[in-house]
N, C-alpha and C positions, 0 to 999 in steps of 0.2 A: 183408648188411644191406639193409634196405628203405629206399628213398628216400622222403622226405616230399613231394617235389615233386608227384606225381600227386594226393595228397590235397588239397594247397593249391590246385591248379588246379581240382579238382572243386568245392571250396568257393567259389572265385572265380566259376566258371561258374554255380553255383546261386544265388549272391548276386546276380550280374548279371541272371539270369533272373527271380529274385524281384522285383528292383527294377523291371524292365520290366513284369511282370504287375501289380504294385502301381500303377505309373503309369497303365496302361491302365484299371484299375478306378477309380482316382480321377478320371480324365478322363471316363469313362462316367457315373459318379455325378454329377459336376459338370454334365454335359450334361443329364441327366435332371432334376436339381433346377432348372436354368435353364429347361428346357422347361415344367416344372410351374409355376414362378413366372410365366412369361410368360402362361400360360393364366389364372392368377389375376389378374394385374395388368391384363390386357386386358378384364376384365369387372367388373361392379359387384356388391357384396354385396347381400343382401336388405334392404329397408326394415324398420323395426321391426314394422309391421303385417303385412308378408309373412312375417317370421320367426315371428310369433305363429300365423298360419294354418298354416304349415308344421309347427310344433311340435305344434299341436293335432291335425293329421292323423297325425303320428308317434305321438302319445299314443293315438289311436284304434287304430292298428295294434298297439300294445303291449297295450291292453286286450283285443284280440281274439286274442291269442296268437301273433303273428308275431314272436317274440322275436329270431330270427336276423336277420331283415330289419331290425328296429329297431336292432340293434347296429350294422349297417353305416350306416344312415341317421343315427344319432346320433353315431357316432364316426369314421367314415371319410368320409362325404359332406361336401363343401364346397359349400354352396348359393350360386348366383349368380343374378342377375335378368336378365341379358342375355348374348348370345353373346360368347364369347371369340374370339380371332382364328381359331382352328381351326374352331369351329362356324360362324362367319361365312363361311368359305371353302367350305362345303358347302351345296349347294342342298337345301332340304327343304320339305315341305309344312307346313301349319299343325300345330303340336305344342303339347302342354301342357308338356312337359319334354324334356330331352336329357341324356345322361350320357356323360362322357368316361372310358372304361375304358382303362387301369387306374388313372387318376389320381384317381378318386372325385369329380370335379367334376360336380355336377348343376345344370343350368340350368333354372330355373322361369320359363317365359314368362308374359306377362300373362294369357293364356288360362287358366293354372293357377289364377289367383286370381279370374278373372271368371266362367267358365262352370260350374264345379262348384257344385251346389246346397248342399253342406255339407261337413263334414270327412270324411264317409264317402267321398265321391267323390274328394276330394283324396287320401285314404288309398289309394284304388284306383290312382291315378296314381303315387303314391310307391312302392306295392308293385311296380308294373311297373318303375320305375326301380331298385328294389333288386335286381331280377334282373340288370339291366345291371351293377350294382356287383359282382355275383358273376361277371360275364363271360359271362352268357347272351345269346343273340341275341333278335331280335324275336319269333320264333315261340314260344320258351320263355317269354318275359315275358308275352305275351298269353295264352297257354295257362294259365300259373300263376294269373294274376289271375282269368281267367274260371272256372277250376275252384274257386277259393277265394272267390268273390264272396259266397256265403251265409255263410261263416265271418266274412267282413268286414262283413256286414250290408247288403250292396249287392244288393238283390233286385229282380226284375222288377216285383213288385207295387208297390213304392215308387218305383222309379226309371225305369221304362220310358219315361216321357215326357221324361226328362232328355236334354239334348244330349250330355252326356258318356257316358251309357249307350249312346245310339244310335251315337255315334262309335266307342266301344270295341268294341261288338258287331260293327259293320261291319268294323273292322280285325281283330278276332279271327277273323271268318269268312274274311278274306283270308289271314292268316298261319297259322291253324290250322283249316283247313276240316274236318278229320276230326272236330272237336267238333260239327259240324252235319250229319253224314251218318250216319244210323242207321235201322234197320228200324222201331223202335217210334215214331219221331217224324220221318218223312221231311221233309227240307229245313229242319228247325228245330233247336233246341238239344238235343243229345244228353246234355248234362249235367243236364238237368231231367227228372224223371220224375214 
């Protein structure tokens, strides 16, 4: 006859192991939720006028066919108007916005509302931040916006004198210089022909 003792002891071992793993998962989830809430609580939400400007820029992206990016901006991003404790702890240059990946927190600084000349330029900035929501780095974000600026309606003819255009062009040259090195247009923009 077979003894039932080894079967019971295996069940006990697996039961104890499962409880330990479940405990670790619950503790990790609680820590992540706590971390996320601390980022939200330590910053302020957008003012109504800022929310309207942000929604208008997202609507422009939607009109121009950036549907995947719009989904993230509408449904994942949590917009804030000032730095949370994590962003405040990192030294940074002047910026229009910042994104905390993977938490989906997008901070829109006062410059986002002050310097863009219209919704198109704000849409360009949000398009950049949408790439960070996807987990992309600065190079990929600048490159994506610069390559898609015509689709966005953000053209040299209309915006070359804009401070946002000049800043983004300069930063794109720094992060994605390959876009500006080509035989047919030496030292200038290779995405324009």
